[in-house]
C-alpha positions, 0 to 999 in steps of 0.5 A, a space after each residue: 649328903 648331910 641329914 637333919 634330925 627330926 625333933 619337933 612333935 609335929 614333924 613326928 605326928 605328920 610322918 605317923 599320919 601321912 607317911 608310907 611304911 616299910 617293915 622288916 623283922 627288926 625295924 619299921 620305917 616310916 618315910 615321906 618326901 620332903 624338902 631336906 633329908 631328915 631322920 628321927 628315931 622313936 624308941 619306947 620304954 618297952 625296949 628297956 631302961 634308958 641305957 638300952 634305949 640310948 644304945 639302940 638310938 646310937 646303933 640306928 643312927 650309925 646304920 642310917 649313916 651307912 645306908 644313906 648314900 643308897 637313898 636316891 631322893 630326899 625324904 623325912 624318915 622315922 626309924 622304929 625298932 621292934 622289941 627284941 632280946 638282942 640289938 646289934 648294928 649288923 642286923 639294923 644295917 642289913 634290914 635298913 639297906 634291904 628296905 631302901 632297895 625294896 621301897 626304891 627310896 
């Protein structure tokens, strides 16, 4: 299933205000049912310089692509990584799949 990217500030604000939250050691996921599957990523400057932030975004997009077939419904999803010394794909993928099972998305 194809997903669309969240780009508008109003979409992000709506998710922050009305979405449900799920937590893991490396990620916070905010989700809400919607008409089409959308995904956004929010990485703040406290994670490091732009090179590090862009790498985190690439890792999260790929982890979401791998976990997306396990999502049963249609949601707007926002991924927020937690500050860490090291960021790796395997950790993001495992925690994202664990949260999908836990929250029954």
